[in-house]
N, C-alpha and C positions, 0 to 999 in steps of 0.2 A: 621483463615479462614474467619471470619466475616469481618475483616479489608480488606482482599483481595476482597471480594465480594462488599463491600462498595466502594472501589476504582474503581472497574469495573463499577459500576452504575454511579458514579460521572463522570468518563471518557466518558461513553455513553451520559450522559446529555450534557456535554460540547461539545462533538463532534456533536451531533444532533443540538444543538443551533448554532454552527458554520455554519452548512449546511443551517439552516434557514436564517441566516444573508447573506450568499453568494447568496441564491436564491432571497430573497425579496429586498435586498439593492443594489445588483449589477447585477445579471443576468436577472431576469424577467423584471425589468423596462426597460432594454435595448434590450428586445426581443432576449435574448440569452438562449439557453436551455442546459440542461445536457443530458447525455445518459440515457438509461434504462427507468424504469417506471417513474422516475422523469421527464425526457424529455417528455414522453407521457402526464403526468399530467400537465405540463406547457402548452402544446398545447391544452389539454382539457379545462383547466381554461381559456385560451384565447378565445376559441370559445363559451363556455358556459357563460363567464363573471361571474364566481363564484370563491370563495376563493380557492387558490391552495391547501391548507391543506385538503380539502374535497376529491380531486382527489388523492392526495398522499396516503391517507388512504384507500379509496375504491379500487383503482387499485392494491394496494399491498396485500390486504387481501386474494384473491384467492391463491396467491403464498405463502403466509405465511402458509396457510392450507396445501399446498403441502409440504412445508418445514418441517412442524410439523410431517407429515406422513413419509417423506422420509429421512430427514436429522437429525432430533432430536428435542426434546422438548426445551432444553436449548437455542439452536441457534434460534429457532422460536420465543420463548418468548423474548429473548434479542433483536431480530430485531423488533418485535412488539412494545416493549417499546421505542426503538430508533425512530421508525416511528411516534409514538404518540407524542413524545417530539418534533420532527422535524415539524410535521404538526401543532401542537399548536404554535410553534415558528413562523411559517410563517403567521398564523392567526393574531397574535398580532403585528407582524412587518409590516403587509400589509399597514396600514395607514402611515407608516414612509416614508418620502421622500428619494429617492435614493441618495447616496453620489456623484454619477457622472452620467451624461447622455452621456458620451463618451463611445461608445460600446467597443473600444479597452481597455480602462481602466477598464470598467466593466468586460470584459472577463479575463483580467490578474488578477485583485485583487479578482474577484469572483472565478476564478479557484484556486487560492492559498488558500483562506479561505475554499472553498468546499473540496479541497484535504486534508487539515489538519483535517477538521471535519470528513470526511468519514474515514480517516486513524485512528483517535482516536476511532471511533465506532468499526472498524474492530479489532483494537488492544484489545478492551475490550470484544471481542467475539460475536459481533452482526453485523448488516448490516443496510443500509438505503434504500435498493433497492431490489426488488424481482427478478431482472434480473439474479443475481447470482444463485438463486434457480433454475430458468428455465434452465440456462446453465448447471448446475450440472446434472439435470434430462435428458436433451437432449444429453449430452456427453456420458451418459451410453448407449444410443441407436444409437449412430453415431460414425463415425471414427474421429470426431473432439474433441479437448481438450476443457476444460471449458473456457480457455482464448480465444480460437478461436471463440467459440460460442458467448461469450460476445462481442467481437470485431465486429462480423457480425451484431448482433442485434443493437449495438450502432451506427454503420455506417449507417444502414438503418434508424434509428430514427433521427440521426443528419442530414442526407440528407433530410429527410421529412421537416426539419425546413426551407429549401429553398423554399418550396411551400407555407409555412404558413407565414413566416416573411421576405422572400426575401433571395437571395443567399449570399449577403454580410453578413447578420446575421448568416447564416448557417456556413460561414467560421469563423466568430467570435466564434461561438459555438464550432467549432473544436479546436480553440486555447484554449478556456476555458477547454475543455475536456482533451486536452493533458497536460496542466499545472496541472490540478487536478489529472490526472493519475500519474504524476511524484511525486507530493506532497503526494499522498496516500502511495507510497512506502517509501518515506523518513520518514513520520510520523509513519508508521507501523513498519519499521525496525530500525528506529533511525539513527541519524547522524553518530554514531560510529558503522556502520555495521560491523559485524564480518567476518573475512576471514580465511579460512583454507589454510595452506601452507605446501607443501611437498618439501624437499630439499635433493638432492643426491649429496654428495661430499666426497672425500677422507679425507677432513679436517672436518668431521662431528662433532668431539668432540670439536674442537676449536670454530666452528660456533655455536654449541649448547650452549656452556658456554658463548659466547659473547651475544647471544640473551637473555639468562637469566639475565646476568649482566646489559646489556644496554637497553633492552626493558622491563625487569621485567616479562618476560613470561616464564613459564615452558615449556620444550620441551619433546617430547617422541621419543625414538629411535626405529625404526621398522626394521625388517629383510626383505631384498629384494634380488632378484636374477636377474641378467641381462639375457634377453631372448637370446641375440646373443652371449655374452661372457660366460654365465653360471657362472660368478663370483658372490660371495656373496657381497651384498651392504648394507650399513647402510642408512636408510631413516630417515631424521628428520621431525617430524610432530609437528606443532605449530599453535595455533589459536591466531590471532592478530585482531586489529581493522583497519578499512580503513585508519585512520590517521597514523598508524604505518608502512604501506606498504613500503613507500619510504625509511624509515630508515632501515627496514629489508633488503632491497635489497642492501643498502650501506654496511651494516655489512657483508653480505655474500660475496660481491665483494672484500672486504678487505682481506678475507682469501682465496677465490677461485673464480676468475673471470669467470671460465668455469663451475661453479656449475649449476646443473639442478634445476630449481625452477618452481613449479606449484602452482598457486594461484586460489582459488575458493571462491565464496560468500557463506556465511552461514546465514540463516534467524533467527536462534535462537541458543543459547548456554545454556545448563543447566548442573548443577552438576560439578564435577571435581574441578580443581583448576584454573579456568579461571581468578580469581581475580588478578589484577596486583600487583606484588611485588615492593618493593622500588628499584629504579635503582641507579646506581653509576655514 
């Protein structure tokens, strides 16, 4: 248990430092902002001519208090720790010269590093921005989802960058935000994102055996019934990785080209026998 907690702390530190590098070495020197409280902090630092870390901490504190009351102690403390590390990192990196003064390069590389950093922190159970806490609280009192609230807030903040830094830099900020958004998902879910697969075929036994032998994945046979025909059907259920999807479709087509296949994304897999077996 202590080892798991230590790994979580190390992951949060690395992630928060990645965010610091993205902000001070790529984004802020090129007048490119991130969404959420971080974006507001960048604009506040620009107007006040004070270190970014001060605003990152001060602006997030009220939302951390709300998070502690409404979401939970562990999440709030993990987020506070990540923000302190991130703010400290920006303070020490502030005198370091940027690696590029090209805003497009700054947006691309800053977005990549920012996304990886935030993804690591989220994967460790924390956050680097109080916007998510606001979104969770607002979604409880409105018909909008957490994701929709976050998007609305961030679009407003990123649009504000046009009045502060110019509209070209606002567009660069949108590029950085989009790249970071995608990298957060990749980092948080992993490159081998799991997928759940349901297969309906008369050749279910042959297909199931082939999937076990050639993919090394255990399958489960479920009982089903056709709503139109009323006939009993066997449904194959199997969990694979994203990289195995194409091979699975090939295996199924070899036995039944007309087989019904439904594939969905899974964010996490725990327990059972998901571990891959040796294949032949």
